[in-house]
C-alpha angles and dihedrals in degrees: 000000000000128000113204120198145089124286097236095052112111094215091052091049091051092048094049091046089051091051094043093051089056095045092243111160120225142155115240117219113196108213092199094055103031106028120205134261116238091235089069092052089049091051091051091050088060088060104038141024117270092234089062090056098040112086112199089176094062120115090235093055092048091050090057091063094215107180101180136071109263126224119234090256091052090049091050092050090049093049089052093048099038108035093179089072088071114107109247145267104026113188116198117195123206091249091058097258111143126206119191127199130359120281113161094209092052091046092051090051092051103036107028 
């Protein structure tokens, strides 16, 4: 299992703390340091809706000053180019299942 995010993101911190407290092993992928290949984003988009991955509230998105509604293709291109627009954390399971964001109830249902 891989957890994608950035270390200073509160939601990522909460998710990792949750997993750590339960002794659940994972690999952390720092999006700031490592970046992300577009093929990974494309694989995730086969599993989940783009609007769940696309974070309009992110600092990076706000700094781009985009004042129009984006098409799905434009969103995908932006996610590939600007990984920090991805909603975090993104948890990728070995079977291809993708979980986005931190919700304690959802995490308890999946991991407890």
